[in-house]
C-alpha positions in Angstrom: 0.1 3.1 -39.8 -3.4 1.7 -40.9 -6.5 3.9 -40.6 -10.2 3.4 -41.0 -12.0 6.3 -42.5 -15.8 6.5 -41.8 -17.4 8.7 -44.3 -20.6 9.1 -46.3 -21.0 6.5 -49.2 -23.1 3.7 -50.5 -20.7 0.9 -49.6 -20.5 -0.1 -45.9 -17.1 -1.8 -46.2 -15.1 -0.6 -49.2 -11.4 -1.3 -48.9 -8.8 1.4 -49.9 -5.1 0.7 -49.9 -2.4 3.2 -50.6 -0.3 2.5 -53.7 3.6 2.8 -53.5 3.3 6.2 -55.1 1.4 7.5 -52.2 -2.1 7.7 -53.9 -5.0 6.0 -52.2 -6.8 3.5 -54.6 -10.4 2.9 -53.8 -13.5 1.9 -55.7 -15.2 4.7 -54.0 -13.0 7.3 -55.6 -10.8 9.7 -53.8 -10.5 8.2 -50.2 -8.8 11.3 -48.9 -11.6 13.5 -49.9 -12.4 14.9 -46.5 -8.7 15.1 -45.5 -6.4 15.9 -48.5 -3.3 15.7 -46.3 -3.7 11.9 -46.3 -2.7 11.9 -50.0 0.9 12.8 -49.1 1.4 10.5 -46.2 2.4 6.7 -46.4 -0.6 5.3 -44.6 -2.9 2.5 -45.5 -6.6 3.6 -45.4 -9.8 1.4 -45.2 -13.1 3.1 -46.0 -16.4 2.2 -44.3 -19.8 3.8 -44.2 -20.5 6.5 -41.6 -23.9 4.9 -41.1 -22.6 1.7 -39.7 -19.6 2.7 -37.5 -19.7 -0.1 -34.9 -19.9 -2.8 -37.5 -16.9 -1.4 -39.3 -14.9 -0.8 -36.1 -15.5 -4.3 -34.8 -14.7 -5.8 -38.2 -11.2 -4.3 -38.2 -10.4 -4.1 -34.5 -8.9 -7.6 -34.3 -7.7 -8.3 -37.8 -4.2 -9.3 -38.5 -3.6 -6.0 -40.1 -4.7 -4.0 -37.1 -6.2 -0.6 -37.6 -4.4 2.1 -35.5 -7.1 4.8 -35.5 -10.5 5.7 -36.8 -11.1 8.9 -38.7 -14.7 10.1 -38.5 -15.6 12.4 -41.4 -17.8 15.2 -40.3 -17.0 17.6 -43.1 -20.3 16.9 -44.8 -22.7 16.1 -42.0 -21.4 17.0 -38.5 -24.6 15.4 -36.9 -23.9 12.1 -38.6 -20.3 12.3 -37.3 -21.5 12.9 -33.8 -23.9 10.0 -34.0 -21.1 7.7 -35.2 -18.7 8.9 -32.4 -21.3 8.4 -29.7 -22.1 4.9 -31.1 -18.4 3.9 -30.8 -18.0 5.4 -27.4 -17.1 2.6 -24.9 -17.5 -0.1 -27.5 -14.1 -0.2 -29.3 -10.6 0.2 -28.2 -9.6 2.0 -31.3 -8.9 5.8 -30.8 -11.1 8.1 -32.8 -10.3 11.4 -34.6 -13.0 13.6 -35.9 -12.4 15.5 -39.2 -14.5 18.7 -38.8 -14.6 22.1 -40.4 -14.0 25.1 -38.2 -17.7 26.1 -38.2 -18.6 22.7 -36.6 -15.9 22.7 -33.8 -18.4 24.5 -31.5 -20.5 21.3 -31.4 -17.6 19.2 -30.0 -18.2 17.9 -26.4 -16.9 15.2 -24.1 -19.9 13.1 -25.3 -18.1 12.5 -28.6 -15.4 10.6 -26.6 -12.6 11.5 -29.1 -8.9 11.1 -28.9 -8.4 14.2 -31.0 -9.9 16.2 -33.9 -8.5 17.8 -37.0 -9.7 20.2 -39.7 -9.6 19.3 -43.4 -7.2 22.1 -44.1 -4.6 20.6 -41.8 -1.1 20.1 -43.3 0.5 16.7 -43.7 3.0 17.5 -41.0 0.1 18.3 -38.6 -1.9 15.3 -39.4 1.2 13.1 -39.1 2.0 14.5 -35.7 -1.5 14.1 -34.3 -1.7 10.5 -35.6 1.7 9.7 -34.0 0.7 11.1 -30.7 -2.7 9.3 -30.7 -1.0 6.1 -31.5 1.6 6.6 -28.8 -1.0 7.4 -26.1 -3.0 4.3 -27.0 0.1 2.1 -26.7 0.9 3.6 -23.3 -2.6 3.1 -22.1 -2.8 -0.5 -23.2 0.6 -1.2 -21.6 -0.4 0.4 -18.3 -3.7 -1.5 -18.3 -2.1 -4.8 -19.0 0.6 -4.2 -16.3 -1.6 -3.2 -13.4 -5.0 -4.9 -13.8 -6.0 -8.6 -13.5 -9.5 -9.9 -14.2 -10.4 -13.6 -13.8 -13.6 -15.4 -12.7 -15.2 -12.3 -11.3 -12.2 -11.2 -9.3 -10.7 -7.8 -10.5 -7.3 -6.6 -9.1 -6.0 -3.2 -9.6 -2.3 -3.6 -8.7 -1.4 0.1 -9.1 -4.1 1.1 -6.5 -4.0 -2.1 -4.3 -7.7 -2.7 -4.8 -9.4 -6.1 -5.3 -13.1 -6.8 -5.9 -15.2 -9.9 -6.5 -18.2 -9.4 -8.7 -18.0 -5.7 -8.0 -17.7 -6.0 -4.1 -14.6 -4.5 -2.8 -12.5 -6.8 -0.6 -10.9 -5.5 2.6 -7.5 -7.1 2.5 -4.3 -6.8 4.3 -1.2 -6.2 2.2 -0.1 -9.9 2.2 -3.7 -11.1 1.6 -3.7 -8.8 -1.4 -0.4 -10.0 -2.6 -1.4 -13.7 -2.2 -4.8 -13.2 -4.1 -2.9 -11.2 -6.8 -0.4 -14.0 -7.3 -2.9 -16.7 -7.5 -5.2 -14.8 -9.8 -2.2 -14.2 -12.2 -2.0 -18.1 -12.6 -5.5 -19.4 -12.8 -5.9 -23.2 -12.8 -2.4 -23.8 -11.6 -1.6 -25.5 -8.3 1.2 -24.2 -6.1 2.7 -25.9 -3.0 2.9 -24.0 0.2 6.6 -23.7 -0.1 6.2 -22.1 -3.6 3.7 -19.6 -2.4 5.9 -18.7 0.6 8.8 -18.0 -1.8 6.7 -16.1 -4.4 4.6 -14.0 -2.0 6.6 -13.7 1.2 10.1 -14.0 -0.4 13.0 -16.4 -0.1 14.3 -14.7 3.1 11.0 -15.3 5.0 11.6 -17.7 7.9 7.9 -18.5 8.7 6.4 -21.9 8.3 3.9 -23.3 5.7 1.2 -22.7 8.2 1.4 -19.0 7.3 0.0 -19.8 3.9 -2.9 -21.8 5.4 -3.8 -18.9 7.6 -3.9 -16.4 4.9 -5.8 -18.7 2.6 -8.4 -19.2 5.2 -8.8 -15.4 5.7 -9.0 -14.9 2.0 -11.7 -17.5 1.7 -13.7 -15.8 4.4 -13.5 -12.5 2.7 -14.4 -13.9 -0.6 -17.7 -15.1 1.1 -19.9 -17.0 -1.4 -17.0 -17.2 -3.8 -14.6 -18.9 -1.4 -14.5 -21.9 -3.7 -12.3 -19.8 -6.1 -9.3 -20.9 -4.0 -9.3 -24.7 -4.0 -7.2 -27.2 -1.9 -5.4 -29.9 -3.7 -4.7 -32.5 -0.9 -1.1 -33.4 -0.5 0.0 -30.5 -2.9 -1.3 -27.0 -2.1 -3.6 -24.4 -3.4 -5.0 -23.3 -6.8 -7.2 -20.5 -8.1 -10.2 -20.7 -10.4 -9.5 -24.3 -11.2 -12.0 -25.5 -13.8 -13.5 -22.0 -14.3 -13.3 -19.8 -17.4 -10.9 -16.9 -17.1 
């Protein structure tokens, strides 16, 4: 697992990588200072300044060697740790874990927006368990979001709750209208024949004609209102969604 440790220091982006023997090598000295248990675990750790948390998080968020979690060192200055946690809230997908002494735990609140916290006295087994649970929870959330939500050209579709909106306005759709919009939004810029849409949305055992698609497209356009052009007609072929628009 790869971790980003935000801690007090002069360098805003010092890299620290654990050697094969388990020790963390860093030009800033002992990288595991606030959390000694890290010394005994086989994780790679990058170090950045607590004073520039967002800059550090964004720098590591989409790197090829992706960081799995951020450790926020509050052992020396809990107020600085709180400021860093609040600065990261809602602005990075990476889960955050605060490292706090017992005396500072009373200051924790939902405003910190943390995945977990740990004390510097924690054993390697406890730290490993917390990191593993946080990583698993993040993966589950990411998979769930990817499977149930679609967003393209201002249209947002929550498949799990059967809710569709266009630029924040909720659409009052029938079940088949929702299914049709959902299918089209899943394939922006592609054009489908009426027969393909009948097969994909209504199923191969549906015996209605192609006019069923035309009727539902007309109703969808009416409900999209000013954004009816999102569903385009390709004469002699069929229909497409968000053709020529950015996803």
